[in-house]
Every structure is written in structure tokens, then in C-alpha cells.
N, CA, C and O atoms as CSV, one atom per row, in Angstrom:
chain,resi,resn,atom,element,x,y,z
A,1,MET,N,N,11.535,2.788,6.267
A,1,MET,CA,C,10.838,2.793,5.192
A,1,MET,C,C,9.937,2.706,4.793
A,1,MET,O,O,9.465,1.600,4.528
A,2,SER,N,N,9.076,4.224,4.497
A,2,SER,CA,C,7.706,3.411,4.328
A,2,SER,C,C,7.362,2.445,3.087
A,2,SER,O,O,8.165,2.172,2.194
A,3,LYS,N,N,6.050,1.974,3.174
A,3,LYS,CA,C,5.412,1.011,2.746
A,3,LYS,C,C,5.444,1.174,1.078
A,3,LYS,O,O,5.679,0.132,0.466
A,4,ASN,N,N,5.214,2.471,0.233
A,4,ASN,CA,C,5.588,2.745,-0.476
A,4,ASN,C,C,6.733,3.298,-1.225
A,4,ASN,O,O,6.839,3.599,-2.413
A,5,GLN,N,N,7.746,3.371,-0.025
A,5,GLN,CA,C,8.912,3.450,-1.149
A,5,GLN,C,C,9.798,2.836,-1.717
A,5,GLN,O,O,10.524,3.828,-1.771
A,6,HIS,N,N,10.524,1.902,-2.301
A,6,HIS,CA,C,10.881,1.176,-2.412
A,6,HIS,C,C,12.455,1.347,-3.204
A,6,HIS,O,O,12.557,2.170,-4.114
A,7,THR,N,N,13.643,0.515,-2.786
A,7,THR,CA,C,14.779,1.114,-3.536
A,7,THR,C,C,14.718,1.146,-5.227
A,7,THR,O,O,13.532,1.072,-5.551
A,8,PHE,N,N,15.357,1.207,-6.088
A,8,PHE,CA,C,15.784,1.290,-7.597
A,8,PHE,C,C,15.444,-0.148,-7.821
A,8,PHE,O,O,14.471,-0.464,-8.505
A,9,LEU,N,N,16.519,-1.348,-7.047
A,9,LEU,CA,C,16.338,-2.453,-7.307
A,9,LEU,C,C,15.238,-2.796,-7.316
A,9,LEU,O,O,14.807,-3.401,-8.298
A,10,GLN,N,N,14.499,-2.542,-6.311
A,10,GLN,CA,C,13.357,-3.477,-5.757
A,10,GLN,C,C,12.406,-3.010,-6.862
A,10,GLN,O,O,12.065,-3.986,-7.529
A,11,ARG,N,N,11.780,-1.718,-7.357
A,11,ARG,CA,C,11.245,-1.676,-8.580
A,11,ARG,C,C,11.520,-2.262,-9.703
A,11,ARG,O,O,10.687,-2.565,-10.557
A,12,GLU,N,N,12.747,-2.459,-9.761
A,12,GLU,CA,C,12.999,-3.075,-10.674
A,12,GLU,C,C,12.635,-5.227,-11.084
A,12,GLU,O,O,12.446,-6.013,-12.013
A,13,MET,N,N,12.751,-5.155,-9.627
A,13,MET,CA,C,12.104,-6.503,-9.309
A,13,MET,C,C,10.870,-7.239,-9.372
A,13,MET,O,O,10.479,-8.388,-9.576
A,14,ILE,N,N,10.258,-5.680,-9.017
A,14,ILE,CA,C,8.760,-5.488,-9.502
A,14,ILE,C,C,7.949,-5.578,-10.417
A,14,ILE,O,O,6.888,-6.200,-10.452
A,15,LEU,N,N,8.714,-4.601,-11.606
A,15,LEU,CA,C,8.139,-4.687,-12.878
A,15,LEU,C,C,8.341,-5.741,-13.280
A,15,LEU,O,O,7.501,-6.538,-13.697
A,16,ARG,N,N,10.082,-5.955,-13.167
A,16,ARG,CA,C,9.782,-7.707,-14.127
A,16,ARG,C,C,9.050,-9.108,-13.670
A,16,ARG,O,O,8.884,-10.064,-14.429
A,17,ALA,N,N,8.601,-9.051,-12.142
A,17,ALA,CA,C,7.833,-10.050,-11.446
A,17,ALA,C,C,6.336,-9.547,-12.211
A,17,ALA,O,O,5.484,-10.436,-12.229
A,18,GLN,N,N,5.927,-8.202,-12.848
A,18,GLN,CA,C,4.428,-8.030,-13.433
A,18,GLN,C,C,4.277,-8.266,-14.823
A,18,GLN,O,O,3.240,-8.616,-15.387
A,19,LYS,N,N,5.593,-8.010,-15.433
A,19,LYS,CA,C,6.184,-8.747,-16.866
A,19,LYS,C,C,5.507,-9.828,-16.419
A,19,LYS,O,O,4.288,-9.938,-16.547
A,20,PHE,N,N,6.341,-10.798,-15.801
A,20,PHE,CA,C,6.155,-12.203,-15.729
A,20,PHE,C,C,4.527,-12.600,-15.421
A,20,PHE,O,O,3.980,-13.565,-15.954
A,21,LEU,N,N,4.175,-12.120,-14.920
A,21,LEU,CA,C,2.905,-12.540,-14.608
A,21,LEU,C,C,2.056,-12.046,-16.204
A,21,LEU,O,O,1.363,-12.602,-17.057
A,22,ASP,N,N,2.512,-10.932,-15.993
A,22,ASP,CA,C,1.361,-10.649,-16.894
A,22,ASP,C,C,1.381,-11.283,-18.464
A,22,ASP,O,O,0.423,-11.206,-19.234
A,23,ALA,N,N,2.927,-12.050,-18.832
A,23,ALA,CA,C,2.746,-12.734,-20.174
A,23,ALA,C,C,2.759,-14.238,-19.807
A,23,ALA,O,O,2.813,-15.115,-20.670
A,24,GLU,N,N,2.702,-14.516,-18.315
A,24,GLU,CA,C,1.733,-15.755,-18.141
A,24,GLU,C,C,0.660,-16.247,-18.646
A,24,GLU,O,O,0.508,-17.178,-19.436
A,25,SER,N,N,-0.650,-15.029,-17.745
A,25,SER,CA,C,-1.291,-14.407,-18.185
A,25,SER,C,C,-2.523,-14.568,-18.902
A,25,SER,O,O,-3.673,-14.859,-18.574
A,26,VAL,N,N,-1.798,-14.225,-20.250
A,26,VAL,CA,C,-2.140,-14.557,-22.137
A,26,VAL,C,C,-2.507,-16.179,-21.763
A,26,VAL,O,O,-3.637,-16.613,-21.540
A,27,GLY,N,N,-1.453,-16.819,-21.757
A,27,GLY,CA,C,-2.094,-18.085,-21.764
A,27,GLY,C,C,-2.025,-19.434,-21.053
A,27,GLY,O,O,-1.782,-20.579,-21.436
A,28,TYR,N,N,-2.400,-18.748,-19.595
A,28,TYR,CA,C,-3.178,-19.086,-18.645
A,28,TYR,C,C,-4.611,-19.688,-18.923
A,28,TYR,O,O,-4.917,-20.655,-18.224
A,29,GLY,N,N,-5.396,-19.308,-19.717
A,29,GLY,CA,C,-6.247,-20.354,-19.923
A,29,GLY,C,C,-6.232,-22.019,-20.256
A,29,GLY,O,O,-6.968,-22.829,-19.693
A,30,GLU,N,N,-5.491,-22.259,-21.027
A,30,GLU,CA,C,-4.491,-23.472,-21.878
A,30,GLU,C,C,-4.578,-23.963,-20.612
A,30,GLU,O,O,-5.389,-24.812,-20.242
A,31,LYS,N,N,-3.760,-23.442,-19.957
A,31,LYS,CA,C,-3.454,-24.212,-18.687
A,31,LYS,C,C,-4.324,-24.762,-17.717
A,31,LYS,O,O,-4.244,-25.907,-17.271
A,32,LEU,N,N,-5.161,-23.903,-17.407
A,32,LEU,CA,C,-6.474,-23.959,-16.841
A,32,LEU,C,C,-6.692,-25.271,-17.366
A,32,LEU,O,O,-6.373,-26.266,-16.714
A,33,ALA,N,N,-7.503,-25.383,-19.132
A,33,ALA,CA,C,-8.081,-26.465,-19.801
A,33,ALA,C,C,-7.128,-27.427,-19.234
A,33,ALA,O,O,-7.656,-28.333,-18.589
A,34,ALA,N,N,-6.059,-27.440,-19.308
A,34,ALA,CA,C,-5.680,-28.801,-19.069
A,34,ALA,C,C,-5.377,-29.410,-17.553
A,34,ALA,O,O,-4.901,-30.502,-17.243
A,35,LEU,N,N,-5.763,-28.461,-16.838
A,35,LEU,CA,C,-5.588,-28.951,-15.566
A,35,LEU,C,C,-7.380,-29.225,-14.952
A,35,LEU,O,O,-7.492,-29.539,-13.767
A,36,ILE,N,N,-8.221,-29.136,-15.507
A,36,ILE,CA,C,-9.596,-29.299,-15.235
A,36,ILE,C,C,-9.733,-30.617,-16.318
A,36,ILE,O,O,-10.515,-31.493,-15.951
A,37,GLU,N,N,-9.009,-30.835,-17.673
A,37,GLU,CA,C,-8.575,-31.878,-18.118
A,37,GLU,C,C,-8.328,-32.855,-16.594
A,37,GLU,O,O,-9.122,-33.625,-16.055
A,38,GLN,N,N,-7.495,-32.628,-16.350
A,38,GLN,CA,C,-6.370,-33.426,-15.727
A,38,GLN,C,C,-7.508,-33.740,-14.406
A,38,GLN,O,O,-7.482,-34.929,-14.089
A,39,LEU,N,N,-8.280,-33.078,-13.764
A,39,LEU,CA,C,-9.411,-33.246,-12.767
A,39,LEU,C,C,-10.457,-33.753,-13.684
A,39,LEU,O,O,-10.872,-34.643,-12.942
A,40,ARG,N,N,-10.981,-33.822,-14.440
A,40,ARG,CA,C,-11.665,-34.518,-15.445
A,40,ARG,C,C,-11.036,-36.147,-15.532
A,40,ARG,O,O,-11.951,-36.971,-15.529
A,41,ALA,N,N,-10.000,-36.601,-15.589
A,41,ALA,CA,C,-9.704,-37.793,-15.689
A,41,ALA,C,C,-9.069,-38.565,-14.240
A,41,ALA,O,O,-8.959,-39.778,-14.060
A,42,ALA,N,N,-8.809,-37.785,-13.572
A,42,ALA,CA,C,-8.804,-38.187,-12.040
A,42,ALA,C,C,-10.688,-38.657,-11.481
A,42,ALA,O,O,-11.251,-39.711,-11.184
A,43,LEU,N,N,-10.893,-37.948,-11.529
A,43,LEU,CA,C,-12.714,-38.202,-11.122
A,43,LEU,C,C,-13.076,-39.806,-12.125
A,43,LEU,O,O,-12.958,-40.952,-11.692
A,44,ASP,N,N,-13.375,-39.534,-13.053
A,44,ASP,CA,C,-12.990,-40.926,-13.967
A,44,ASP,C,C,-13.250,-41.794,-13.440
A,44,ASP,O,O,-14.309,-42.377,-13.211
A,45,SER,N,N,-11.917,-41.995,-13.122
A,45,SER,CA,C,-11.194,-43.244,-13.006
A,45,SER,C,C,-11.750,-43.524,-10.954
A,45,SER,O,O,-11.882,-44.597,-10.365
A,46,GLN,N,N,-11.920,-42.259,-10.469
A,46,GLN,CA,C,-12.943,-42.183,-9.087
A,46,GLN,C,C,-10.761,-42.255,-8.530
A,46,GLN,O,O,-10.322,-43.138,-7.793
A,47,ASP,N,N,-10.325,-41.700,-8.829
A,47,ASP,CA,C,-8.938,-41.025,-7.514
A,47,ASP,C,C,-9.231,-39.399,-7.368
A,47,ASP,O,O,-9.114,-38.393,-8.067
A,48,LEU,N,N,-9.699,-39.764,-5.994
A,48,LEU,CA,C,-10.039,-38.568,-4.820
A,48,LEU,C,C,-8.677,-37.876,-4.533
A,48,LEU,O,O,-8.708,-36.661,-4.340
A,49,ALA,N,N,-7.772,-38.369,-4.498
A,49,ALA,CA,C,-6.130,-38.077,-3.919
A,49,ALA,C,C,-6.033,-37.321,-4.911
A,49,ALA,O,O,-6.206,-36.163,-4.532
A,50,GLN,N,N,-5.751,-37.410,-6.519
A,50,GLN,CA,C,-5.500,-36.619,-7.155
A,50,GLN,C,C,-6.439,-35.906,-7.497
A,50,GLN,O,O,-5.808,-34.916,-7.126
A,51,ALA,N,N,-7.562,-35.388,-7.937
A,51,ALA,CA,C,-8.994,-34.947,-7.772
A,51,ALA,C,C,-7.990,-33.889,-6.903
A,51,ALA,O,O,-7.141,-33.135,-7.378
A,52,ILE,N,N,-8.330,-34.062,-5.580
A,52,ILE,CA,C,-8.017,-33.240,-4.411
A,52,ILE,C,C,-6.783,-32.433,-5.453
A,52,ILE,O,O,-7.093,-31.695,-6.388
A,53,ARG,N,N,-5.300,-32.772,-5.039
A,53,ARG,CA,C,-4.236,-32.916,-5.630
A,53,ARG,C,C,-4.729,-31.585,-6.871
A,53,ARG,O,O,-4.204,-30.518,-6.552
A,54,THR,N,N,-5.304,-31.512,-7.721
A,54,THR,CA,C,-5.291,-30.727,-9.037
A,54,THR,C,C,-6.362,-29.624,-8.800
A,54,THR,O,O,-6.241,-28.613,-9.492
A,55,THR,N,N,-7.247,-29.672,-8.043
A,55,THR,CA,C,-7.989,-28.849,-7.472
A,55,THR,C,C,-7.218,-27.747,-6.283
A,55,THR,O,O,-7.551,-26.610,-5.948
A,56,ASP,N,N,-6.082,-28.603,-5.837
A,56,ASP,CA,C,-5.164,-27.720,-4.582
A,56,ASP,C,C,-4.819,-26.760,-5.965
A,56,ASP,O,O,-5.361,-25.663,-6.097
A,57,LEU,N,N,-3.931,-27.257,-6.896
A,57,LEU,CA,C,-3.068,-26.988,-8.544
A,57,LEU,C,C,-3.941,-25.526,-8.057
A,57,LEU,O,O,-3.636,-24.540,-7.386
A,58,ILE,N,N,-5.542,-26.111,-8.998
A,58,ILE,CA,C,-6.046,-24.545,-9.282
A,58,ILE,C,C,-6.050,-23.313,-8.426
A,58,ILE,O,O,-5.640,-22.226,-8.833
A,59,GLN,N,N,-6.529,-23.526,-7.226
A,59,GLN,CA,C,-7.072,-23.112,-6.053
A,59,GLN,C,C,-5.645,-22.158,-6.019
A,59,GLN,O,O,-5.687,-20.934,-5.893
A,60,GLY,N,N,-4.374,-22.943,-6.154
A,60,GLY,CA,C,-3.590,-22.220,-5.685
A,60,GLY,C,C,-2.646,-21.155,-7.296
A,60,GLY,O,O,-1.832,-20.267,-7.044
A,61,GLN,N,N,-2.960,-21.476,-8.511
A,61,GLN,CA,C,-2.528,-20.860,-9.462
A,61,GLN,C,C,-3.614,-19.984,-10.004
A,61,GLN,O,O,-3.119,-19.002,-10.557
A,62,ALA,N,N,-4.850,-19.995,-10.038
A,62,ALA,CA,C,-5.695,-19.252,-11.013
A,62,ALA,C,C,-5.624,-18.010,-10.695
A,62,ALA,O,O,-5.062,-17.274,-11.507
A,63,GLY,N,N,-6.109,-17.478,-9.570
A,63,GLY,CA,C,-5.564,-16.311,-8.983
A,63,GLY,C,C,-4.932,-15.620,-9.798
A,63,GLY,O,O,-5.191,-14.798,-10.677
A,64,THR,N,N,-3.544,-16.369,-9.097
A,64,THR,CA,C,-2.549,-15.412,-9.509
A,64,THR,C,C,-2.504,-14.944,-11.027
A,64,THR,O,O,-1.923,-13.916,-11.376
A,65,PHE,N,N,-2.976,-15.545,-11.642
A,65,PHE,CA,C,-2.779,-14.879,-13.260
A,65,PHE,C,C,-4.586,-14.316,-13.613
A,65,PHE,O,O,-5.026,-14.013,-14.723
A,66,GLY,N,N,-5.070,-14.317,-12.778
A,66,GLY,CA,C,-6.660,-13.802,-13.207
A,66,GLY,C,C,-7.565,-13.990,-12.996
A,66,GLY,O,O,-8.410,-13.113,-12.816
A,67,TRP,N,N,-7.862,-15.716,-12.899
A,67,TRP,CA,C,-9.097,-16.247,-12.934
A,67,TRP,C,C,-9.248,-16.355,-11.126
A,67,TRP,O,O,-8.901,-17.349,-10.489
A,68,SER,N,N,-9.803,-15.181,-10.556
A,68,SER,CA,C,-10.082,-15.581,-9.284
A,68,SER,C,C,-11.010,-16.182,-9.388
A,68,SER,O,O,-11.014,-16.764,-8.303
A,69,LEU,N,N,-12.394,-16.714,-10.222
A,69,LEU,CA,C,-13.445,-17.503,-9.792
A,69,LEU,C,C,-13.384,-18.218,-10.069
A,69,LEU,O,O,-14.449,-18.813,-10.237
A,70,ALA,N,N,-12.335,-18.803,-10.352
A,70,ALA,CA,C,-11.242,-20.646,-11.000
A,70,ALA,C,C,-10.579,-20.570,-9.523
A,70,ALA,O,O,-10.649,-21.695,-9.028
A,71,THR,N,N,-10.135,-19.909,-8.890
A,71,THR,CA,C,-9.881,-20.207,-7.559
A,71,THR,C,C,-10.483,-20.260,-6.520
A,71,THR,O,O,-10.007,-20.718,-5.482
A,72,GLU,N,N,-12.159,-19.579,-6.705
A,72,GLU,CA,C,-12.800,-20.177,-5.680
A,72,GLU,C,C,-13.392,-20.839,-5.636
A,72,GLU,O,O,-13.680,-21.432,-4.596
A,73,VAL,N,N,-14.043,-21.147,-7.170
A,73,VAL,CA,C,-14.361,-22.602,-7.739
A,73,VAL,C,C,-13.738,-23.928,-7.004
A,73,VAL,O,O,-14.283,-24.879,-6.444
A,74,ALA,N,N,-12.377,-23.591,-7.240
A,74,ALA,CA,C,-11.275,-24.839,-7.037
A,74,ALA,C,C,-11.576,-25.231,-5.398
A,74,ALA,O,O,-11.970,-26.295,-4.919
A,75,GLY,N,N,-11.154,-23.657,-4.590
A,75,GLY,CA,C,-11.628,-24.075,-3.072
A,75,GLY,C,C,-12.742,-24.653,-2.733
A,75,GLY,O,O,-12.482,-25.664,-2.080
A,76,TRP,N,N,-13.686,-24.518,-2.845
A,76,TRP,CA,C,-14.930,-25.129,-2.609
A,76,TRP,C,C,-15.169,-26.661,-3.138
A,76,TRP,O,O,-15.806,-27.646,-2.763
A,77,PHE,N,N,-14.290,-26.305,-4.232
A,77,PHE,CA,C,-14.697,-27.924,-4.460
A,77,PHE,C,C,-13.987,-28.686,-3.969
A,77,PHE,O,O,-14.334,-29.867,-4.001
A,78,LYS,N,N,-12.758,-28.336,-3.343
A,78,LYS,CA,C,-11.839,-29.266,-3.142
A,78,LYS,C,C,-12.449,-29.521,-2.058
A,78,LYS,O,O,-12.634,-30.719,-1.844
A,79,ARG,N,N,-12.940,-28.581,-1.072
A,79,ARG,CA,C,-13.134,-29.299,0.128
A,79,ARG,C,C,-14.432,-30.017,0.243
A,79,ARG,O,O,-14.548,-30.438,1.393
A,80,LEU,N,N,-15.266,-30.263,-0.366
A,80,LEU,CA,C,-16.486,-30.791,-0.782
A,80,LEU,C,C,-15.731,-31.995,-1.193
A,80,LEU,O,O,-16.072,-32.941,-0.483
A,81,LEU,N,N,-14.709,-32.371,-2.190
A,81,LEU,CA,C,-14.230,-33.396,-2.471
A,81,LEU,C,C,-13.397,-34.436,-1.169
A,81,LEU,O,O,-13.435,-35.608,-0.794
A,82,ASN,N,N,-12.563,-32.970,-0.758
A,82,ASN,CA,C,-12.349,-33.594,1.084
A,82,ASN,C,C,-13.548,-34.624,1.785
A,82,ASN,O,O,-13.583,-35.850,1.884
A,83,LYS,N,N,-14.310,-33.777,2.131
A,83,LYS,CA,C,-15.655,-34.910,2.180
A,83,LYS,C,C,-15.755,-36.066,1.923
A,83,LYS,O,O,-15.715,-37.023,2.696
A,84,GLN,N,N,-15.910,-36.040,0.663
A,84,GLN,CA,C,-16.034,-36.973,0.191
A,84,GLN,C,C,-15.664,-38.507,0.299
A,84,GLN,O,O,-16.320,-39.546,0.244
A,85,LYS,N,N,-13.729,-38.060,0.554
A,85,LYS,CA,C,-13.306,-39.406,0.973
A,85,LYS,C,C,-14.016,-39.978,2.087
A,85,LYS,O,O,-14.175,-41.173,2.333
A,86,GLU,N,N,-14.376,-39.091,2.655
A,86,GLU,CA,C,-15.326,-40.125,3.921
A,86,GLU,C,C,-16.884,-40.423,3.422
A,86,GLU,O,O,-17.384,-41.533,3.608
A,87,GLU,N,N,-17.395,-39.669,2.968
A,87,GLU,CA,C,-18.813,-39.971,2.733
A,87,GLU,C,C,-19.159,-40.916,1.039
A,87,GLU,O,O,-20.238,-41.263,0.559
A,88,GLY,N,N,-18.145,-41.039,0.660
A,88,GLY,CA,C,-18.455,-41.309,-0.944
A,88,GLY,C,C,-18.393,-40.582,-1.231
A,88,GLY,O,O,-18.340,-39.428,-0.806
A,89,ILE,N,N,-18.371,-41.381,-2.650
A,89,ILE,CA,C,-18.312,-40.185,-4.347
A,89,ILE,C,C,-19.890,-39.524,-4.717
A,89,ILE,O,O,-20.936,-40.169,-4.785
A,90,LYS,N,N,-19.748,-38.340,-4.886
A,90,LYS,CA,C,-20.869,-38.011,-5.381
A,90,LYS,C,C,-20.762,-37.286,-6.854
A,90,LYS,O,O,-20.307,-36.150,-6.987
A,91,ILE,N,N,-21.165,-37.963,-7.769
A,91,ILE,CA,C,-20.731,-37.681,-9.170
A,91,ILE,C,C,-22.049,-36.483,-9.634
A,91,ILE,O,O,-21.756,-35.926,-10.692
A,92,GLN,N,N,-22.957,-36.168,-9.236
A,92,GLN,CA,C,-23.630,-35.288,-9.341
A,92,GLN,C,C,-22.940,-34.135,-9.419
A,92,GLN,O,O,-22.872,-33.411,-10.413
A,93,VAL,N,N,-21.944,-33.797,-7.383
A,93,VAL,CA,C,-21.917,-32.802,-7.421
A,93,VAL,C,C,-20.320,-32.681,-8.249
A,93,VAL,O,O,-19.796,-31.588,-8.466
A,94,ASN,N,N,-20.032,-33.285,-8.429
A,94,ASN,CA,C,-18.587,-33.842,-8.880
A,94,ASN,C,C,-18.555,-32.933,-10.396
A,94,ASN,O,O,-17.710,-32.076,-10.654
A,95,ASP,N,N,-20.169,-33.526,-11.693
A,95,ASP,CA,C,-20.576,-33.163,-12.374
A,95,ASP,C,C,-20.646,-31.666,-12.483
A,95,ASP,O,O,-20.178,-30.911,-13.336
A,96,LEU,N,N,-21.578,-31.357,-11.051
A,96,LEU,CA,C,-22.013,-29.503,-11.138
A,96,LEU,C,C,-20.306,-28.730,-11.277
A,96,LEU,O,O,-20.181,-27.797,-12.070
A,97,PHE,N,N,-19.334,-29.105,-10.627
A,97,PHE,CA,C,-18.127,-28.543,-10.518
A,97,PHE,C,C,-17.060,-28.717,-12.055
A,97,PHE,O,O,-16.049,-28.066,-12.322
A,98,LEU,N,N,-17.761,-29.893,-12.926
A,98,LEU,CA,C,-16.970,-29.746,-13.673
A,98,LEU,C,C,-17.937,-29.364,-15.163
A,98,LEU,O,O,-17.386,-28.826,-16.123
A,99,GLU,N,N,-18.763,-29.566,-15.172
A,99,GLU,CA,C,-19.961,-28.229,-15.398
A,99,GLU,C,C,-19.004,-26.518,-15.387
A,99,GLU,O,O,-18.393,-25.963,-16.300
A,100,SER,N,N,-19.226,-26.122,-14.035
A,100,SER,CA,C,-19.245,-25.054,-13.539
A,100,SER,C,C,-16.838,-24.430,-14.659
A,100,SER,O,O,-16.425,-23.463,-15.298
A,101,PHE,N,N,-16.579,-24.990,-14.453
A,101,PHE,CA,C,-14.836,-24.985,-14.460
A,101,PHE,C,C,-15.206,-24.932,-16.134
A,101,PHE,O,O,-14.908,-23.957,-16.825
A,102,ASP,N,N,-15.868,-26.081,-16.638
A,102,ASP,CA,C,-16.053,-25.887,-18.740
A,102,ASP,C,C,-16.487,-24.356,-18.692
A,102,ASP,O,O,-15.711,-23.438,-18.957
A,103,ARG,N,N,-18.051,-24.162,-18.256
A,103,ARG,CA,C,-18.326,-22.499,-18.154
A,103,ARG,C,C,-17.309,-21.250,-17.812
A,103,ARG,O,O,-17.561,-20.198,-18.399
A,104,ILE,N,N,-16.216,-21.267,-16.943
A,104,ILE,CA,C,-15.201,-20.221,-16.588
A,104,ILE,C,C,-14.722,-20.578,-17.741
A,104,ILE,O,O,-15.359,-19.729,-18.364
A,105,LEU,N,N,-14.180,-21.079,-18.494
A,105,LEU,CA,C,-13.271,-21.214,-19.673
A,105,LEU,C,C,-14.033,-20.521,-20.287
A,105,LEU,O,O,-13.884,-19.302,-20.207
A,106,THR,N,N,-15.346,-21.202,-21.291
A,106,THR,CA,C,-16.102,-21.094,-22.402
A,106,THR,C,C,-16.957,-19.650,-22.529
A,106,THR,O,O,-17.298,-19.192,-23.619
A,107,GLU,N,N,-17.205,-19.101,-21.427
A,107,GLU,CA,C,-17.425,-17.825,-21.022
A,107,GLU,C,C,-16.569,-17.043,-20.332
A,107,GLU,O,O,-16.932,-16.232,-19.481
A,108,GLN,N,N,-14.817,-17.357,-20.834
A,108,GLN,CA,C,-13.774,-16.243,-19.884
A,108,GLN,C,C,-14.285,-15.361,-18.252
A,108,GLN,O,O,-14.142,-14.195,-17.884
A,109,ILE,N,N,-14.750,-16.266,-17.764
A,109,ILE,CA,C,-15.460,-15.390,-16.551
A,109,ILE,C,C,-14.347,-15.556,-15.902
A,109,ILE,O,O,-13.970,-16.671,-15.539
A,110,LYS,N,N,-13.626,-14.360,-15.658
A,110,LYS,CA,C,-12.368,-14.449,-14.808
A,110,LYS,C,C,-12.842,-13.991,-13.396
A,110,LYS,O,O,-12.898,-14.928,-12.600
A,111,THR,N,N,-13.183,-12.819,-12.914
A,111,THR,CA,C,-13.368,-12.330,-11.933
A,111,THR,C,C,-14.585,-11.889,-11.270
A,111,THR,O,O,-15.449,-12.719,-11.554
A,112,GLU,N,N,-15.004,-11.098,-10.619
A,112,GLU,CA,C,-16.019,-10.735,-9.841
A,112,GLU,C,C,-17.087,-9.851,-11.564
A,112,GLU,O,O,-16.707,-9.017,-12.386
A,113,CYS,N,N,-18.450,-10.609,-11.402
A,113,CYS,CA,C,-19.451,-9.971,-12.589
A,113,CYS,C,C,-20.874,-10.275,-12.623
A,113,CYS,O,O,-21.325,-10.792,-11.600
A,114,GLU,N,N,-21.382,-10.139,-13.238
A,114,GLU,CA,C,-22.886,-10.854,-12.996
A,114,GLU,C,C,-22.911,-12.118,-13.134
A,114,GLU,O,O,-23.458,-12.930,-12.388
A,115,ALA,N,N,-21.997,-12.422,-14.615
A,115,ALA,CA,C,-21.588,-13.559,-14.875
A,115,ALA,C,C,-21.086,-14.853,-14.081
A,115,ALA,O,O,-21.498,-16.004,-14.219
A,116,ALA,N,N,-20.136,-14.402,-13.252
A,116,ALA,CA,C,-19.387,-14.979,-11.709
A,116,ALA,C,C,-20.372,-14.987,-10.473
A,116,ALA,O,O,-20.291,-15.762,-9.520
A,117,VAL,N,N,-21.208,-14.109,-10.629
A,117,VAL,CA,C,-22.675,-14.185,-9.554
A,117,VAL,C,C,-23.734,-15.269,-10.122
A,117,VAL,O,O,-24.242,-16.228,-9.541
A,118,SER,N,N,-23.806,-15.069,-10.691
A,118,SER,CA,C,-25.035,-16.578,-11.984
A,118,SER,C,C,-24.372,-17.629,-11.312
A,118,SER,O,O,-24.768,-18.431,-10.466
A,119,LEU,N,N,-22.939,-17.404,-12.039
A,119,LEU,CA,C,-22.263,-19.451,-11.927
A,119,LEU,C,C,-22.956,-19.715,-10.184
A,119,LEU,O,O,-23.863,-20.452,-9.796
A,120,LEU,N,N,-22.065,-18.762,-9.449
A,120,LEU,CA,C,-21.717,-18.868,-7.935
A,120,LEU,C,C,-23.132,-19.260,-7.123
A,120,LEU,O,O,-23.203,-19.885,-6.065
A,121,LEU,N,N,-24.476,-18.596,-8.091
A,121,LEU,CA,C,-25.245,-18.866,-6.856
A,121,LEU,C,C,-26.415,-20.470,-7.772
A,121,LEU,O,O,-27.202,-21.297,-7.312
A,122,HIS,N,N,-25.925,-20.191,-9.065
A,122,HIS,CA,C,-26.648,-22.012,-9.468
A,122,HIS,C,C,-25.717,-23.242,-8.778
A,122,HIS,O,O,-26.179,-24.287,-8.320
A,123,ILE,N,N,-24.200,-22.836,-8.818
A,123,ILE,CA,C,-23.074,-23.727,-7.833
A,123,ILE,C,C,-24.442,-23.902,-6.241
A,123,ILE,O,O,-24.719,-25.072,-5.974
A,124,GLU,N,N,-24.872,-23.235,-5.707
A,124,GLU,CA,C,-25.518,-23.303,-4.351
A,124,GLU,C,C,-26.638,-23.657,-4.414
A,124,GLU,O,O,-27.124,-24.293,-3.478
A,125,ALA,N,N,-27.338,-23.359,-5.488
A,125,ALA,CA,C,-28.853,-23.530,-5.607
A,125,ALA,C,C,-28.574,-25.081,-5.729
A,125,ALA,O,O,-28.825,-25.834,-4.788
A,126,THR,N,N,-27.972,-25.595,-7.093
A,126,THR,CA,C,-27.946,-27.277,-7.068
A,126,THR,C,C,-27.738,-28.214,-6.252
A,126,THR,O,O,-28.333,-29.287,-6.156
A,127,LEU,N,N,-26.261,-27.513,-5.218
A,127,LEU,CA,C,-25.603,-28.164,-4.362
A,127,LEU,C,C,-26.863,-28.422,-2.991
A,127,LEU,O,O,-26.974,-29.417,-2.275
A,128,LYS,N,N,-27.508,-27.429,-2.978
A,128,LYS,CA,C,-29.257,-27.914,-2.013
A,128,LYS,C,C,-29.628,-28.956,-2.321
A,128,LYS,O,O,-29.699,-29.956,-1.608
A,129,HIS,N,N,-30.017,-28.795,-3.852
A,129,HIS,CA,C,-31.153,-29.491,-4.338
A,129,HIS,C,C,-30.599,-30.842,-4.881
A,129,HIS,O,O,-31.114,-31.664,-5.639
A,130,ILE,N,N,-29.533,-30.818,-4.331
A,130,ILE,CA,C,-28.790,-32.226,-4.060
A,130,ILE,C,C,-28.893,-33.049,-2.830
A,130,ILE,O,O,-29.212,-34.214,-2.594
A,131,LYS,N,N,-28.538,-32.104,-2.187
A,131,LYS,CA,C,-29.017,-32.526,-0.281
A,131,LYS,C,C,-29.774,-32.673,-0.256
A,131,LYS,O,O,-29.994,-33.574,0.552
A,132,GLU,N,N,-30.913,-32.199,-0.869
A,132,GLU,CA,C,-32.616,-32.610,-0.401
A,132,GLU,C,C,-32.935,-33.568,-0.622
A,132,GLU,O,O,-33.677,-34.200,0.129
A,133,HIS,N,N,-32.257,-34.235,-2.295
A,133,HIS,CA,C,-33.085,-35.160,-2.717
A,133,HIS,C,C,-31.821,-36.540,-2.320
A,133,HIS,O,O,-32.104,-37.718,-2.541
């Protein structure tokens, strides 16, 4: 069987799965907002382990529901949080990523677009600035 040929049952399963993902995608912004608040609370209490778990959830879920930029930013942030376990908490870095997540939500920046590129460039430039000072 070639990659593009599916049995009737397989096509039905694919359609059901796509309908489910489409339905869940509509409300995922609210779920993402709740995860960001959970992340903010973990960082406020300096619970890096919980912050890492939450960024891992965002990284794993957001792209599935159409928020690929949030997935990218969460992966980046998770790597930096892991470094903070050894180097100490960096409030400026954490604030930068929380502000970035807030911007993703408020501007509904889900995928690659001019606003996404602008945000990623801002994160990169700010991280370089923080590192230099």
C-alpha cells in the first residue's frame, strides 16, 4: 500500500482525528493562557522544576493545536530554564519569555508571519543584551 492510499476505516479515523483537533484548536488559546499563568506562578515561587514541566507541556501541545510559535518559544525557554538550574535564576530572561508568551496570546501570533519573526528577533536581541551586561 502506498503512502497516499488508505482503507475506508483509516480514512474515517483520520477524519475523526482531524475534526477533534479542529474543535480543540478553537479553544486552545484559553488553555495556553492557563499554562502561561501556571508558568508565571512557578517562576514567581522560583520553582524551576515546575516551570520546566510547564514549558514542556506548552512545547508538546501548542503546535498540535496551531500555535507553532508558542511551541518554538517554549522549547527555547525550556533550554534556558534547564541552564538556570545550574547557573541560578535569571529574572530578566524569565520576564522576557513571559512577556513574549503574553504577546503571542494577545496578538494571536500562531505561526510564521512577520509578527512572529519580529518577536523572535526581539527575543534574540534582548538575550544578547542581557548576556553582555
